[in-house]
N, C-alpha and C positions, 0 to 999 in steps of 0.2 A: 627410428634411426634415420640419419641423414642419407639421402641418396645422391648428394652432390659429389662431383669429382674431387678426389684428393689432390693436393699439390703435386705437380709432375715429378718432383724429386723424392716423394715420400717412399716410393718403392725402392729406390736406391738407398735411402736412409735405412730401411728395414734390412736390406741385403747386407749393408756394411755392419749393422748392429749384430746380426746373427753370425756373420763371418768372424767378427772379433770375439764374440763371447760364447758361441756354440758351434764350433767349426764342423763337428761331425754332422749335425743336422743341416748346416748350410751346404756341405758337400753333397749330402744326399739329394738336395733339391736340384742339383745340376743334372740329374737324370730324369727330371720331370718336364713335361711340356711347358711352354712359356706362361700360359694363363694360370695353370695349376701351380707352377713354381712361384709366381707372384703371391698367390694366396697362401701357400705353404710358408713363405718367408714372413708374411704378415702374422701368421699364427705363431711361428717360432720367435719372432721379434716381440710379440706380446708376452710370451713365456719368459724371454730374457728380461724384459722390464719387470715382470713380477718377481722373478728369482733374485734380481739385483737389489730389490728393496732392502733386504737384510743388510747388505754391505754399504748402503747409502745413508743409513740412519744410525744414531748412537743410542736411541731409546725406542721402545716399542710403539709409543703413541704416534709419532710422526710416520712410522712405517704403516700402522693401521690406517692412518688418514690417506696415505698414498694408495694402499690396496683398495680402500673404500671408493676412491675416485674411479678406479677401473670398474668396480662392480656397479657404481652409479652410471658410468658411461654406457655399460652394456645394457642397463635397464632403461636407457633413454633419458636419464635424469640430468645428464650433463649436456648443455647446448653451447654451441659456438666453440668452446675450448677443445672439444673433441676433434673437430675438423682441423684445428690448428696444431694438433699433435700428430706427427706423421705416422706413428705406430697405430694410434687409434683410428686415424683415417683409413689406413690400409686394412685394418682388422674389420672395420665396418663394411668396407668394400667386399672383403672376402665373405663375410657373413651374408651379405646381400646376393652376391653372385653365385655362391655355392650352397645357399640355404642352410647355413650352419646353425645348429642349436646354440642358444646363448647360455642355457643353464650350465653345461659343463665348463664353459669359459669362466663364468662367475664362481662356480665351485672351486675351480683351480686357484683363482685369486684368494678365495676364502681359506682354502686349505693351507696356503703358504703363510698364513698368520702364525702358524706353529713355528716358523723359522725365526720369528722376531723375539722369541723367548728362549730361555735356557732350560726349559722343561725337558727331561729325558723322554725318549720314545718308550712307552711302557711295555708294549707287547709286540709280538710278530704280527698279530692281527691288526694292531693299530698302524704299524708300518705299512702293511699291505693296503690298508684303507687309504693312507696318505698317498702312496704311490699310484693306486688305482685312480685317484682323483687328479693326479698331476701327470705322471709319465704315461700311464695308460690312456688318459683322456687325450693327450696330444697325438698318440698313435691313432686313436679312433677318429678324431677330427681330421687328421691328415688323410686317412683312408676315405672319409666322406668327400674330401676335396678331389681325390684321385678317381673315385667311382661313386656310384649310387650307394645309399646306405645298405649295408649287408650284415645280417646276423653273424655269419662266420667271421667277418672282419672285426666285429665287436669282441667276440671271444678271443680272437687272435690278439687284438690290441691289449686286452687285459694282461695276458701272459707276457706279451712283448714289453709292456710298461713295467711289470714287476721284475723281469729279468734286467732291464736297463736300470731301473731305479735302485735295485739292491747292489748292482755293480757300482753305481755312482756312490752309494753309501760307503762302500769299502774304499773306493778311490779317494773320496773326500775326507777320509778319517784324519789325515794330518791337519787340514784346515779347521775341521769341526772341533777336534780336540784342543787346538790352540785357542779356540773361542769358548772352550768349556761347553760345547754343545754336543749332544749325543743323539745320533740317529740309530746307533746300535741298540736294539731293544733290550731294556732292562731284564726282561724275562729270559732272553738268551744269555746275557751276561751272567745272571744268577745261576743258570743251569750248568755253566762251566766254571763257577766260582771265580769269575773275573771281576776285579775291583774297579769301580768306575773312576776312582781317583788315580789309579795306575794308568788308565787310558788317558786321562787329562794330562798326566805327567809325561806321556809319551813313552811309557815303559813297554817294551816288547816282551811279552810273557807267553809261556805255553798255553795258558788259559785264554789269552786274547787270540792266539793263533787258532785255538779250537773254535772260538766264536766266529772268526772270519771264515774258517773252513766251512762251518755250517751254513753261513750266509751265502758263500760262493756256491755251495752245493744246491741251495734253494734256487739261486739265480740260474744255475745251470739247468735245473729241471724245468723252470719256466721257459728258458730259451729253447730247450729241446721241444717242448710242447708247441711253442710259437712257430718254430721252423716247420714242424710237422703239419701245422694248419695252413701254411702258405698255399699249398696246392688247392685249398678249398675256396680261395678268393680269386677273382679275375686277375689276369696278368696286369691289366691297367691299374689295379689298386696296389700292386706289390711295391712300387717305388716308395710308398709311404712307410714301408717296413725295412728299407735298406739299412737304416741305422742298426738293425739287429746284427749285421755283419761286424760292425765295430764293437758291439757288446760282446760278441763271441771272442774277438781279438783281445778286448779288455780283460775279460774273465781269465783267459789263458795267461795274460801278463800278470794279473793280480794274484794268480794261484801258483806262481813260480816258487819252488822251495828256496828258503833263505831270503826271500824278499822282506825288506824292512817295511812294515805297514805304515810307518810314520815318515817315510821318505816319499815326497810327491814324485809321481812318475806319470808322464803324459805321452801319448803317442804323437809323433810328429805329424804335421799337416800333410806332408807328402805321403807318409805311410797310411794315413787315414784315407786320402784320395785313392791310393792304390787298393786298399781293402774294399772300399765301396765300389770302385770300378770293376774289380774282379767279381764281386757279388752280383753286380748288375748284369753280368754276362753269364752267370751260373744258371744251372737248370732250376735251382730253387726259385729264382726270380723271373725266369723266362719261359718255363714249360708248364 
């Protein structure tokens, strides 16, 4: 990996990218020290670049090529162009400065190949595997940036990522259904006699409500476990888990009676900042 200094505006580029496309994670970095914040923004900007691939291509092959570039870059097979890419430059800097493992970053990119196809998510176990390699990995890497590697943080990161990821699956249903893409596990749909075509058609049915209630319940259990584990990690590592406070707010909003699951609903940026600020001063994150 290159040890040369990235362009001076690469950090600002990453900050702008995360602020525009992943505001909750961006806002959480505001409560981290400057050096750690820069590395967190590099990590989250990398994630934004990977997640956005699906929306930037019309066919799977170009998307696979883009994802392969990132895995090649992480393995040191891309020279020159990596330092010219502000996100890659910042990510390499964060890897070097905080001794981040490359394998979970490569696995995150590989896992998002699923996004390029319209294959349905088969089982709950498959969804959990996908989220563990994506959302949970981000929490674990963020925790390594904030503090030394810790086994309790890895356990916490897994539950945190599953809670966040399942909540995102519920929240993203309008967009995914419009693209005929299904992250709701077929196994769970079948257990509630929920028809996949009804989901793609945007039909709100009692069967779909039962599916979403089950998923929200699963997310809530992971969230409860994650929050209970916060006390086992140093206070210095806890800012990495501040997005959990937004997950808690999102689950409450997504579980409101009478909510139409096909109507996009997002928390305002001001409310997100307020939620994270309150959490940053709570006993969960400071004691």
